TIMI-2910 file (N, C-alpha, C, CB; in pm, 1 decimal, decimal comma, always signed):
<rs>
+----------+----------+----------+----------+----------+----------+----------+----------+----------+----------+----------+----------+------+
!      n_x !      n_y !      n_z !     ca_x !     ca_y !     ca_z !      c_x !      c_y !      c_z !     cb_x !     cb_y !     cb_z ! resn !
+----------+----------+----------+----------+----------+----------+----------+----------+----------+----------+----------+----------+------+
! +13968,9 !  -6939,9 ! -12564,8 ! +14100,1 !  -6852,8 ! -12685,6 ! +13977,9 !  -6752,5 ! -12748,6 ! +14202,0 !  -6991,8 ! -12859,0 !  Arg !
! +13988,4 !  -6730,6 ! -12722,9 ! +13904,6 !  -6604,1 ! -12797,8 ! +14030,4 !  -6544,2 ! -12945,2 ! +13871,4 !  -6437,8 ! -12638,7 !  Ser !
! +13954,8 !  -6567,8 ! -13091,9 ! +13947,0 !  -6511,7 ! -13159,5 ! +13842,8 !  -6457,9 ! -13249,0 ! +14007,1 !  -6545,9 ! -13181,1 !  Gly !
! +13868,1 !  -6474,1 ! -13386,4 ! +13758,5 !  -6474,1 ! -13512,8 ! +13872,2 !  -6434,3 ! -13608,5 ! +13605,4 !  -6350,7 ! -13507,4 !  Gly !
! +13675,6 !  -6432,8 ! -13730,6 ! +13719,0 !  -6354,7 ! -13834,0 ! +13667,4 !  -6238,3 ! -13825,2 ! +13697,5 !  -6402,2 ! -13950,4 !  Val !
! +13649,5 !  -6124,8 ! -13908,2 ! +13602,2 !  -5964,3 ! -13917,1 ! +13475,4 !  -6030,5 ! -13772,8 ! +13512,5 !  -5883,7 ! -14136,9 !  Gly !
! +13556,0 !  -5991,2 ! -13678,5 ! +13460,1 !  -5959,2 ! -13591,7 ! +13285,0 !  -6080,9 ! -13527,3 ! +13426,7 !  -5822,6 ! -13678,1 !  Gly !
! +13360,8 !  -6177,8 ! -13526,9 ! +13283,4 !  -6361,2 ! -13540,5 ! +13368,3 !  -6430,8 ! -13435,4 ! +13311,4 !  -6468,4 ! -13727,2 !  Val !
! +13373,4 !  -6393,3 ! -13274,7 ! +13444,1 !  -6436,7 ! -13193,5 ! +13412,6 !  -6632,1 ! -13243,3 ! +13396,1 !  -6361,3 ! -13031,9 !  Ala !
! +13537,5 !  -6680,1 ! -13168,9 ! +13500,4 !  -6825,0 ! -13231,1 ! +13547,7 !  -6974,0 ! -13095,5 ! +13622,3 !  -6838,9 ! -13411,9 !  Met !
! +13516,4 !  -6829,5 ! -12996,0 ! +13483,9 !  -6936,2 ! -12883,6 ! +13398,4 !  -6947,2 ! -12811,9 ! +13549,1 !  -6948,5 ! -12807,4 !  Asn !
! +13338,0 !  -6980,2 ! -12752,1 ! +13248,2 !  -7069,9 ! -12713,1 ! +13107,0 !  -7069,6 ! -12798,5 ! +13229,0 !  -7044,2 ! -12570,8 !  Gly !
! +13040,1 !  -7035,0 ! -12730,0 ! +12904,5 !  -7052,4 ! -12806,9 ! +12876,2 !  -6904,2 ! -12799,3 ! +12777,2 !  -7161,1 ! -12734,8 !  Asp !
! +12958,1 !  -6827,6 ! -12809,1 ! +12940,3 !  -6610,5 ! -12896,5 ! +12851,8 !  -6661,7 ! -12953,6 ! +13076,4 !  -6498,8 ! -13032,6 !  Ser !
! +12872,2 !  -6674,8 ! -13103,3 ! +12828,8 !  -6692,1 ! -13227,5 ! +12652,4 !  -6785,6 ! -13235,6 ! +12966,5 !  -6777,0 ! -13299,7 !  Leu !
! +12700,6 !  -6833,8 ! -13117,9 ! +12576,5 !  -6998,4 ! -13162,1 ! +12459,4 !  -6900,1 ! -13064,2 ! +12637,9 !  -7246,1 ! -13056,7 !  Gly !
! +12501,3 !  -6823,9 ! -12992,6 ! +12391,8 !  -6748,8 ! -12893,7 ! +12321,4 !  -6654,1 ! -12939,8 ! +12442,4 !  -6687,3 ! -12782,9 !  Val !
! +12445,8 !  -6593,4 ! -13089,0 ! +12385,5 !  -6469,2 ! -13099,5 ! +12291,0 !  -6440,7 ! -13239,1 ! +12501,6 !  -6370,7 ! -13088,4 !  Gly !
! +12292,7 !  -6609,0 ! -13264,0 ! +12274,2 !  -6678,4 ! -13439,2 ! +12120,5 !  -6660,7 ! -13368,4 ! +12357,3 !  -6892,0 ! -13513,0 !  Ala !
! +12092,7 !  -6743,5 ! -13295,8 ! +12016,3 !  -6800,1 ! -13201,0 ! +11875,9 !  -6737,8 ! -13202,9 ! +12082,6 !  -6787,6 ! -13072,0 !  Leu !
! +11943,0 !  -6636,7 ! -13145,6 ! +11854,7 !  -6493,4 ! -13116,4 ! +11787,0 !  -6435,8 ! -13182,6 ! +11906,2 !  -6397,7 ! -13091,0 !  Ala !
! +11826,1 !  -6435,3 ! -13279,4 ! +11810,3 !  -6338,3 ! -13370,4 ! +11732,0 !  -6467,4 ! -13523,8 ! +11998,7 !  -6240,7 ! -13395,3 !  Lys !
! +11674,6 !  -6519,7 ! -13402,8 ! +11666,8 !  -6654,9 ! -13551,3 ! +11697,4 !  -6754,4 ! -13656,5 ! +11649,0 !  -6646,7 ! -13607,3 !  Gly !
! +11817,2 !  -6782,2 ! -13637,7 ! +11830,9 !  -6892,7 ! -13741,7 ! +11921,3 !  -7000,0 ! -13627,6 ! +11928,3 !  -6833,7 ! -13912,1 !  Leu !
! +11882,5 !  -7098,8 ! -13804,1 ! +11851,0 !  -7208,6 ! -13732,7 ! +11936,3 !  -7306,9 ! -13682,8 ! +11778,0 !  -7262,4 ! -13791,7 !  Ser !
! +11955,4 !  -7404,9 ! -13661,6 ! +12092,2 !  -7437,5 ! -13605,8 ! +12160,7 !  -7492,8 ! -13751,0 ! +12087,2 !  -7564,2 ! -13464,5 !  Leu !
! +12078,2 !  -7602,0 ! -13841,6 ! +12172,7 !  -7646,3 ! -13925,9 ! +12200,3 !  -7525,2 ! -14007,6 ! +12130,8 !  -7768,4 ! -14003,4 !  Ser !
! +12149,4 !  -7443,4 ! -14057,4 ! +12188,8 !  -7262,9 ! -14078,6 ! +12373,7 !  -7268,9 ! -14039,6 ! +12070,9 !  -7125,5 ! -13915,9 !  Ala !
! +12307,3 !  -7215,0 ! -13938,4 ! +12415,4 !  -7222,6 ! -13793,2 ! +12579,5 !  -7299,4 ! -13839,4 ! +12321,0 !  -7353,3 ! -13644,8 !  Leu !
! +12513,8 !  -7395,4 ! -13777,9 ! +12653,5 !  -7537,0 ! -13816,7 ! +12694,2 !  -7518,3 ! -14010,1 ! +12546,9 !  -7775,8 ! -13783,0 !  Ala !
! +12598,7 !  -7510,8 ! -14090,1 ! +12682,5 !  -7462,7 ! -14266,7 ! +12717,9 !  -7258,6 ! -14260,5 ! +12499,1 !  -7506,3 ! -14460,2 !  Ala !
! +12712,9 !  -7214,1 ! -14187,9 ! +12770,6 !  -7132,6 ! -14110,5 ! +12954,6 !  -7118,8 ! -14067,7 ! +12689,8 !  -7162,4 ! -14007,0 !  Val !
! +12903,5 !  -7194,0 ! -13966,0 ! +13044,6 !  -7236,1 ! -13906,7 ! +13107,0 !  -7338,4 ! -14011,0 ! +13030,1 !  -7312,1 ! -13747,8 !  Arg !
! +13064,2 !  -7417,8 ! -14124,5 ! +13184,2 !  -7511,7 ! -14162,8 ! +13271,1 !  -7408,2 ! -14348,8 ! +13080,4 !  -7731,8 ! -14203,9 !  Leu !
! +13176,1 !  -7286,4 ! -14319,4 ! +13239,9 !  -7176,0 ! -14445,6 ! +13314,2 !  -7093,3 ! -14378,1 ! +13131,7 !  -7078,2 ! -14536,7 !  Asp !
! +13321,8 !  -7123,6 ! -14189,6 ! +13357,4 !  -6992,2 ! -14146,6 ! +13522,7 !  -7090,7 ! -14139,1 ! +13257,7 !  -6904,1 ! -13979,2 !  Ile !
! +13532,8 !  -7229,3 ! -14107,2 ! +13614,3 !  -7297,3 ! -14092,1 ! +13674,4 !  -7349,7 ! -14229,2 ! +13569,1 !  -7378,1 ! -14008,4 !  Ala !
! +13577,4 !  -7361,1 ! -14403,5 ! +13619,6 !  -7302,4 ! -14530,4 ! +13768,4 !  -7214,8 ! -14529,5 ! +13498,1 !  -7206,2 ! -14573,6 !  Gly !
! +13659,8 !  -7118,8 ! -14495,9 ! +13762,4 !  -6967,0 ! -14506,0 ! +13897,0 !  -6948,8 ! -14437,8 ! +13686,5 !  -6841,9 ! -14440,5 !  Gly !
! +13901,8 !  -7018,4 ! -14305,2 ! +14018,1 !  -6992,9 ! -14235,8 ! +14132,7 !  -7119,2 ! -14354,3 ! +13988,7 !  -7036,8 ! -14029,6 !  Phe !
! +14054,2 !  -7223,4 ! -14358,8 ! +14141,2 !  -7351,7 ! -14479,0 ! +14234,0 !  -7184,1 ! -14568,9 ! +13955,8 !  -7495,8 ! -14653,0 !  Met !
! +14181,9 !  -7128,5 ! -14634,0 ! +14237,9 !  -7073,6 ! -14802,4 ! +14297,1 !  -6977,3 ! -14711,8 ! +14114,2 !  -7006,8 ! -14959,4 !  Ala !
! +14291,5 !  -6888,2 ! -14587,5 ! +14420,2 !  -6824,4 ! -14590,1 ! +14501,9 !  -6913,8 ! -14484,1 ! +14411,0 !  -6659,0 ! -14551,6 !  Ile !
! +14550,9 !  -7078,1 ! -14461,9 ! +14612,1 !  -7114,6 ! -14395,1 ! +14620,4 !  -7133,4 ! -14316,2 ! +14651,8 !  -7100,3 ! -14395,0 !  Gly !
! +14485,4 !  -7098,2 ! -14205,3 ! +14458,0 !  -7128,2 ! -14095,9 ! +14420,3 !  -7311,6 ! -14104,6 ! +14344,3 !  -7020,7 ! -14051,9 !  Gln !
! +14529,9 !  -7372,8 ! -14049,9 ! +14481,7 !  -7498,5 ! -14086,0 ! +14375,1 !  -7545,6 ! -13915,8 ! +14646,6 !  -7614,7 ! -14133,6 !  Ala !
! +14437,9 !  -7473,2 ! -13816,7 ! +14429,3 !  -7521,6 ! -13645,5 ! +14269,2 !  -7369,4 ! -13669,8 ! +14656,0 !  -7470,5 ! -13482,4 !  Glu !
! +14259,6 !  -7253,0 ! -13678,2 ! +14146,5 !  -7195,0 ! -13686,4 ! +14010,4 !  -7334,1 ! -13757,1 ! +14186,5 !  -7046,8 ! -13790,6 !  Asp !
! +14071,6 !  -7344,1 ! -13814,1 ! +13980,7 !  -7427,7 ! -13945,2 ! +13917,2 !  -7537,5 ! -13845,2 ! +14095,9 !  -7517,2 ! -14100,9 !  Ala !
! +14044,2 !  -7649,3 ! -13807,2 ! +13980,1 !  -7736,1 ! -13745,1 ! +13828,1 !  -7680,6 ! -13646,3 ! +14095,9 !  -7797,2 ! -13665,6 !  Leu !
! +13911,4 !  -7592,0 ! -13539,8 ! +13872,6 !  -7549,3 ! -13488,4 ! +13739,7 !  -7474,3 ! -13475,7 ! +13941,7 !  -7528,8 ! -13482,1 !  Arg !
! +13679,7 !  -7441,9 ! -13638,0 ! +13533,9 !  -7417,6 ! -13643,5 ! +13515,1 !  -7516,3 ! -13764,4 ! +13481,6 !  -7248,5 ! -13667,8 !  Ala !
! +13616,0 !  -7629,8 ! -13798,3 ! +13481,4 !  -7788,0 ! -13826,1 ! +13430,3 !  -7892,5 ! -13727,4 ! +13540,5 !  -7907,0 ! -13930,0 !  Ala !
! +13498,6 !  -7815,5 ! -13596,2 ! +13445,5 !  -7911,5 ! -13444,4 ! +13284,5 !  -7881,7 ! -13407,8 ! +13549,3 !  -7851,1 ! -13278,6 !  Asp !
! +13312,0 !  -7726,0 ! -13418,3 ! +13183,8 !  -7582,5 ! -13345,6 ! +13078,5 !  -7649,8 ! -13471,0 ! +13244,3 !  -7326,2 ! -13374,9 !  Ala !
! +13108,6 !  -7668,8 ! -13638,2 ! +13028,3 !  -7729,6 ! -13679,2 ! +12966,0 !  -7823,5 ! -13716,3 ! +13025,6 !  -7710,8 ! -13704,4 !  Ser !
! +13005,1 !  -7944,4 ! -13632,7 ! +13000,0 !  -8047,9 ! -13572,4 ! +12911,9 !  -8036,1 ! -13489,1 ! +13099,1 !  -8084,5 ! -13529,8 !  Ile !
! +12927,5 !  -7963,8 ! -13336,5 ! +12871,8 !  -7969,5 ! -13288,6 ! +12731,5 !  -7942,2 ! -13158,7 ! +12928,0 !  -7990,4 ! -13318,1 !  Ala !
! +12705,5 !  -7813,5 ! -13329,2 ! +12610,6 !  -7741,8 ! -13343,2 ! +12540,9 !  -7802,1 ! -13397,3 ! +12621,8 !  -7644,2 ! -13384,3 !  Val !
! +12552,4 !  -7928,1 ! -13588,7 ! +12447,7 !  -8007,3 ! -13600,4 ! +12427,0 !  -8144,2 ! -13455,4 ! +12475,6 !  -8068,1 ! -13759,4 !  Ala !
! +12521,5 !  -8106,0 ! -13406,3 ! +12502,1 !  -8261,1 ! -13305,1 ! +12362,2 !  -8220,9 ! -13288,3 ! +12605,6 !  -8290,3 ! -13125,8 !  Arg !
! +12388,8 !  -8094,9 ! -13224,0 ! +12248,1 !  -8036,7 ! -13091,8 ! +12100,3 !  -8011,3 ! -13163,1 ! +12292,0 !  -7844,9 ! -13007,4 !  Arg !
! +12138,5 !  -7977,5 ! -13300,9 ! +11973,5 !  -7957,3 ! -13330,4 ! +11956,5 !  -8119,5 ! -13352,4 ! +11919,5 !  -7839,8 ! -13493,3 !  Gly !
! +12025,8 !  -8221,5 ! -13333,3 ! +11968,2 !  -8359,3 ! -13385,4 ! +11999,4 !  -8340,5 ! -13554,8 ! +11776,9 !  -8381,4 ! -13342,1 !  Gly !
! +12091,5 !  -8320,3 ! -13594,5 ! +12080,2 !  -8305,7 ! -13746,3 ! +12235,2 !  -8410,4 ! -13732,0 ! +12081,3 !  -8104,7 ! -13834,0 !  Gly !
! +12215,2 !  -8487,3 ! -13906,3 ! +12392,9 !  -8527,4 ! -13937,3 ! +12395,4 !  -8494,0 ! -14088,9 ! +12451,1 !  -8724,7 ! -13908,1 !  Asp !
! +12261,6 !  -8445,9 ! -14175,0 ! +12318,9 !  -8374,3 ! -14255,9 ! +12426,8 !  -8534,8 ! -14378,3 ! +12419,7 !  -8236,9 ! -14137,1 !  Gly !
! +12440,0 !  -8594,7 ! -14472,0 ! +12598,3 !  -8624,3 ! -14438,8 ! +12699,2 !  -8573,9 ! -14596,4 ! +12616,3 !  -8833,3 ! -14398,5 !  Ala !
! +12566,4 !  -8414,6 ! -14652,9 ! +12668,1 !  -8363,1 ! -14743,5 ! +12758,7 !  -8304,9 ! -14622,0 ! +12609,9 !  -8245,6 ! -14868,1 !  Glu !
! +12686,4 !  -8216,5 ! -14561,3 ! +12761,8 !  -8159,8 ! -14448,0 ! +12913,8 !  -8231,7 ! -14397,5 ! +12658,4 !  -8166,9 ! -14329,1 !  Gly !
! +12837,8 !  -8381,2 ! -14357,5 ! +12939,8 !  -8345,5 ! -14283,1 ! +13064,0 !  -8486,0 ! -14426,7 ! +12899,5 !  -8388,5 ! -14053,8 !  Ser !
! +13014,9 !  -8478,2 ! -14522,3 ! +13107,5 !  -8479,4 ! -14602,4 ! +13255,0 !  -8391,1 ! -14579,1 ! +13039,3 !  -8446,4 ! -14709,1 !  Leu !
! +13156,5 !  -8244,1 ! -14680,6 ! +13253,0 !  -8159,0 ! -14662,2 ! +13365,0 !  -8141,1 ! -14525,0 ! +13181,1 !  -8055,2 ! -14680,5 !  His !
! +13261,7 !  -8201,0 ! -14436,2 ! +13356,8 !  -8159,1 ! -14286,1 ! +13491,3 !  -8255,5 ! -14280,8 ! +13252,6 !  -8197,8 ! -14117,4 !  Ile !
! +13420,5 !  -8311,4 ! -14320,6 ! +13530,9 !  -8456,0 ! -14295,2 ! +13633,9 !  -8451,0 ! -14377,5 ! +13469,4 !  -8609,1 ! -14326,4 !  His !
! +13629,8 !  -8409,8 ! -14522,1 ! +13729,0 !  -8296,7 ! -14633,3 ! +13799,6 !  -8232,5 ! -14579,9 ! +13670,3 !  -8190,6 ! -14715,9 !  Gln !
! +13753,6 !  -8148,9 ! -14521,3 ! +13783,0 !  -8011,1 ! -14472,7 ! +13878,1 !  -8038,0 ! -14295,9 ! +13598,7 !  -7914,7 ! -14459,8 !  Leu !
! +13827,0 !  -8077,4 ! -14249,7 ! +13936,3 !  -8203,3 ! -14126,0 ! +14055,0 !  -8253,1 ! -14205,7 ! +13839,9 !  -8384,2 ! -14068,0 !  Lys !
! +14045,8 !  -8365,0 ! -14297,3 ! +14120,1 !  -8442,8 ! -14375,3 ! +14275,6 !  -8336,0 ! -14375,8 ! +14029,6 !  -8474,3 ! -14535,9 !  Gly !
! +14190,2 !  -8233,2 ! -14451,3 ! +14328,8 !  -8103,5 ! -14585,9 ! +14317,8 !  -8099,6 ! -14536,3 ! +14373,0 !  -8000,6 ! -14700,8 !  His !
! +14315,2 !  -7972,5 ! -14359,2 ! +14305,3 !  -7898,2 ! -14228,0 ! +14449,0 !  -8045,3 ! -14206,9 ! +14100,3 !  -7887,6 ! -14111,3 !  Ala !
! +14406,6 !  -8133,8 ! -14112,4 ! +14546,4 !  -8221,7 ! -14040,3 ! +14625,9 !  -8244,7 ! -14109,7 ! +14537,6 !  -8349,1 ! -13983,9 !  Asn !
! +14619,6 !  -8278,8 ! -14250,5 ! +14721,1 !  -8231,1 ! -14328,1 ! +14857,8 !  -8196,3 ! -14334,6 ! +14691,0 !  -8164,9 ! -14351,3 !  Ser !
! +14732,5 !  -8025,3 ! -14370,4 ! +14866,7 !  -7946,8 ! -14358,9 ! +14973,6 !  -7888,8 ! -14190,5 ! +14812,1 !  -7808,9 ! -14440,0 !  Gln !
! +14892,7 !  -7958,1 ! -14160,7 ! +14906,7 !  -7993,2 ! -14030,2 ! +15034,8 !  -8073,3 ! -13977,7 ! +14795,1 !  -8063,0 ! -14004,1 !  Leu !
! +15042,2 !  -8208,4 ! -14155,3 ! +15112,3 !  -8252,0 ! -14036,8 ! +15079,2 !  -8449,5 ! -13962,7 ! +15052,3 !  -8116,9 ! -13920,5 !  Gly !
! +14929,4 !  -8419,1 ! -14010,0 ! +14872,0 !  -8463,0 ! -13883,3 ! +14801,3 !  -8604,1 ! -13951,5 ! +14756,1 !  -8336,6 ! -13803,7 !  Arg !
! +14885,3 !  -8684,7 ! -13980,6 ! +14878,7 !  -8772,5 ! -14121,7 ! +14744,0 !  -8891,1 ! -14071,3 ! +15071,1 !  -8870,9 ! -14164,6 !  Phe !
! +14796,9 !  -8958,2 ! -13991,9 ! +14718,2 !  -9031,7 ! -13917,8 ! +14503,5 !  -8965,3 ! -13892,4 ! +14829,2 !  -9028,4 ! -13766,9 !  Glu !
! +14549,4 !  -8851,9 ! -13823,3 ! +14444,3 !  -8753,2 ! -13787,4 ! +14342,2 !  -8645,9 ! -13952,3 ! +14557,0 !  -8632,8 ! -13670,7 !  Ala !
! +14506,4 !  -8709,6 ! -14059,6 ! +14392,2 !  -8742,6 ! -14189,7 ! +14339,0 !  -8767,5 ! -14241,0 ! +14365,0 !  -8754,1 ! -14242,2 !  Ala !
! +14410,1 !  -8941,5 ! -14219,7 ! +14363,7 !  -9032,8 ! -14207,1 ! +14202,5 !  -9064,8 ! -14219,5 ! +14415,6 !  -9052,3 ! -14116,2 !  Ala !
! +14205,2 !  -9021,2 ! -14047,7 ! +14021,3 !  -9050,3 ! -14043,4 ! +13969,4 !  -8977,0 ! -14050,4 ! +13945,5 !  -9097,7 ! -13949,9 !  Glu !
! +13975,5 !  -8899,1 ! -14067,8 ! +13906,8 !  -8811,2 ! -14131,7 ! +13854,5 !  -8843,6 ! -14294,0 ! +13991,2 !  -8698,4 ! -14120,0 !  Ala !
! +13974,9 !  -8912,5 ! -14363,5 ! +13880,8 !  -8894,5 ! -14551,0 ! +13809,8 !  -9018,2 ! -14521,6 ! +13997,9 !  -8911,0 ! -14748,7 !  Tyr !
! +13906,8 !  -9113,5 ! -14380,6 ! +13773,0 !  -9211,4 ! -14394,6 ! +13671,6 !  -9206,6 ! -14357,3 ! +13772,7 !  -9306,9 ! -14361,1 !  Arg !
! +13579,4 !  -9119,1 ! -14275,7 ! +13465,0 !  -9029,5 ! -14255,0 ! +13399,5 !  -9026,6 ! -14377,8 ! +13499,8 !  -8890,4 ! -14209,1 !  Ala !
! +13459,4 !  -8936,0 ! -14501,0 ! +13407,9 !  -8864,2 ! -14617,8 ! +13391,8 !  -9031,8 ! -14726,4 ! +13546,8 !  -8711,1 ! -14682,4 !  Ala !
! +13462,2 !  -9101,4 ! -14691,6 ! +13492,9 !  -9224,0 ! -14852,3 ! +13395,0 !  -9286,0 ! -14751,9 ! +13692,9 !  -9333,9 ! -14916,8 !  Ala !
! +13340,1 !  -9311,0 ! -14645,2 ! +13236,8 !  -9398,4 ! -14633,8 ! +13093,3 !  -9340,3 ! -14574,3 ! +13289,9 !  -9505,7 ! -14551,5 !  Arg !
! +13085,1 !  -9214,9 ! -14669,3 ! +12985,6 !  -9088,4 ! -14748,0 ! +12966,6 !  -9107,3 ! -14866,3 ! +13035,2 !  -8946,5 ! -14753,8 !  Leu !
! +13102,7 !  -9125,1 ! -14916,4 ! +13087,0 !  -9132,2 ! -15057,0 ! +13167,7 !  -9149,1 ! -15065,9 ! +13048,0 !  -9060,1 ! -15136,9 !  Lys !
! +13161,6 !  -9357,0 ! -15075,8 ! +13243,4 !  -9426,7 ! -15119,3 ! +13372,6 !  -9451,4 ! -15310,6 ! +13148,5 !  -9511,4 ! -15081,2 !  Pro !
! +13248,3 !  -9389,8 ! -15354,0 ! +13240,4 !  -9408,7 ! -15472,5 ! +13386,7 !  -9304,2 ! -15526,2 ! +13078,8 !  -9372,3 ! -15522,0 !  Asp !
! +13353,0 !  -9221,6 ! -15472,6 ! +13509,5 !  -9099,6 ! -15458,7 ! +13602,6 !  -9116,9 ! -15483,5 ! +13564,1 !  -9051,0 ! -15355,4 !  Asp !
! +13649,9 !  -9170,5 ! -15582,8 ! +13799,1 !  -9096,8 ! -15606,4 ! +13964,5 !  -9064,6 ! -15590,4 ! +13783,2 !  -9035,7 ! -15585,2 !  Gln !
! +13884,5 !  -8929,3 ! -15596,1 ! +13952,3 !  -8799,9 ! -15521,5 ! +13940,2 !  -8818,6 ! -15359,1 ! +13866,8 !  -8646,7 ! -15568,6 !  Glu !
! +13852,7 !  -8859,5 ! -15247,8 ! +13888,0 !  -8864,5 ! -15176,1 ! +13918,4 !  -9075,6 ! -15150,0 ! +13804,3 !  -8760,6 ! -15106,8 !  Ile !
! +13931,5 !  -9134,6 ! -15252,2 ! +14015,6 !  -9271,5 ! -15207,0 ! +14157,6 !  -9235,3 ! -15216,8 ! +13988,4 !  -9411,0 ! -15307,0 !  Arg !
! +14233,7 !  -9144,2 ! -15378,0 ! +14274,8 !  -9046,4 ! -15345,1 ! +14389,5 !  -9047,3 ! -15265,8 ! +14190,8 !  -8993,4 ! -15303,8 !  Arg !
! +14321,4 !  -8903,0 ! -15202,3 ! +14359,1 !  -8885,7 ! -15107,0 ! +14430,4 !  -8948,1 ! -14984,5 ! +14294,9 !  -8854,7 ! -15098,1 !  Val !
! +14334,0 !  -8993,7 ! -14876,5 ! +14330,1 !  -9057,7 ! -14768,1 ! +14435,8 !  -9179,8 ! -14813,9 ! +14176,5 !  -9093,7 ! -14723,8 !  Leu !
! +14481,5 !  -9274,9 ! -14920,8 ! +14567,6 !  -9351,0 ! -14968,9 ! +14700,1 !  -9257,1 ! -14945,6 ! +14528,9 !  -9396,2 ! -15114,7 !  Ala !
! +14712,4 !  -9186,0 ! -14990,6 ! +14768,4 !  -9091,3 ! -14980,6 ! +14840,3 !  -9015,4 ! -14826,0 ! +14680,5 !  -9032,2 ! -15043,8 !  Gln !
! +14732,3 !  -8980,4 ! -14734,3 ! +14697,3 !  -8989,1 ! -14591,9 ! +14788,9 !  -9094,8 ! -14512,3 ! +14544,2 !  -9029,3 ! -14580,2 !  Ala !
! +14750,9 !  -9198,8 ! -14552,5 ! +14752,9 !  -9337,9 ! -14558,6 ! +14901,3 !  -9400,4 ! -14535,9 ! +14694,4 !  -9377,6 ! -14694,0 !  Glu !
! +14985,5 !  -9326,7 ! -14668,9 ! +15117,0 !  -9336,2 ! -14628,2 ! +15221,4 !  -9305,4 ! -14553,4 ! +15146,8 !  -9325,6 ! -14675,0 !  Gln !
! +15154,4 !  -9162,6 ! -14558,2 ! +15233,2 !  -9055,7 ! -14518,1 ! +15287,7 !  -9097,4 ! -14353,7 ! +15136,4 !  -8909,7 ! -14531,2 !  Leu !
! +15068,3 !  -9088,3 ! -14284,2 ! +15159,1 !  -9180,4 ! -14164,7 ! +15229,7 !  -9234,2 ! -14093,0 ! +15173,5 !  -9214,7 ! -14145,0 !  Ala !
! +15224,3 !  -9400,4 ! -14205,2 ! +15297,7 !  -9457,7 ! -14192,4 ! +15494,1 !  -9470,7 ! -14213,3 ! +15225,2 !  -9507,0 ! -14233,9 !  Arg !
! +15466,7 !  -9387,8 ! -14310,8 ! +15602,1 !  -9255,8 ! -14339,0 ! +15695,2 !  -9152,9 ! -14181,6 ! +15490,7 !  -9097,0 ! -14449,6 !  Ser !
! +15555,8 !  -9108,7 ! -14096,2 ! +15609,5 !  -9083,9 ! -13987,9 ! +15613,8 !  -9134,8 ! -13885,1 ! +15590,7 !  -9012,9 ! -13965,5 !  Ala !
! +15548,8 !  -9218,8 ! -13890,5 ! +15494,5 !  -9337,6 ! -13729,3 ! +15697,7 !  -9461,2 ! -13768,3 ! +15210,7 !  -9516,8 ! -13796,4 !  Gly !
! +15705,6 !  -9449,7 ! -13925,5 ! +15861,5 !  -9508,5 ! -13921,7 ! +16010,1 !  -9438,4 ! -13897,5 ! +15879,5 !  -9560,9 ! -14047,2 !  Lys !
! +15984,3 !  -9328,4 ! -13888,7 ! +16055,7 !  -9198,1 ! -13860,9 ! +16093,4 !  -9165,5 ! -13734,0 ! +15984,7 !  -9095,0 ! -13898,7 !  Gly !
! +15945,0 !  -9163,9 ! -13601,2 ! +15959,8 !  -9199,5 ! -13492,6 ! +16022,5 !  -9349,5 ! -13452,0 ! +15847,8 !  -9174,7 ! -13452,9 !  Arg !
! +15949,7 !  -9365,8 ! -13488,4 ! +15990,9 !  -9508,2 ! -13429,4 ! +16204,5 !  -9552,2 ! -13429,2 ! +15883,9 !  -9638,6 ! -13562,7 !  Leu !
! +16236,5 !  -9512,1 ! -13576,1 ! +16400,6 !  -9520,9 ! -13618,4 ! +16438,3 !  -9413,0 ! -13588,4 ! +16448,3 !  -9546,2 ! -13763,6 !  Ala !
! +16392,1 !  -9290,0 ! -13520,9 ! +16458,2 !  -9139,4 ! -13471,7 ! +16475,9 !  -9173,3 ! -13308,7 ! +16333,5 !  -8977,8 ! -13503,3 !  Gly !
! +16332,9 !  -9222,9 ! -13282,7 ! +16315,8 !  -9258,1 ! -13120,9 ! +16362,4 !  -9304,9 ! -12974,9 ! +16266,7 !  -9311,4 ! -13122,1 !  Gly !
+----------+----------+----------+----------+----------+----------+----------+----------+----------+----------+----------+----------+------+
</rs>
């Protein structure tokens, strides 16, 4: 799929190749992709935010890095995007990953509990309607 914001393509590796050709490190590229994901969330484009977050993760892995703080934000963003799309089990999975990175964060624990509750409720609805 071709798409993007402000002329920044989100398909394939077009942003990665161009950025690396200009000397941008993989960790900086991952941060740019995470910023793009946040921008998509800010304008209500959760699907595009998930694609950009996944691209950020892929770039970070290519660079051999993990970056706990970056990973934390990626997991939180993926949780928010999946919640917005009604994918509560996927949201809970993302929040669980964030909670493993920052177990004492009360906000992460709160949204995780909420996503788990919504996932259970959605599962019951499917069984009852099914």
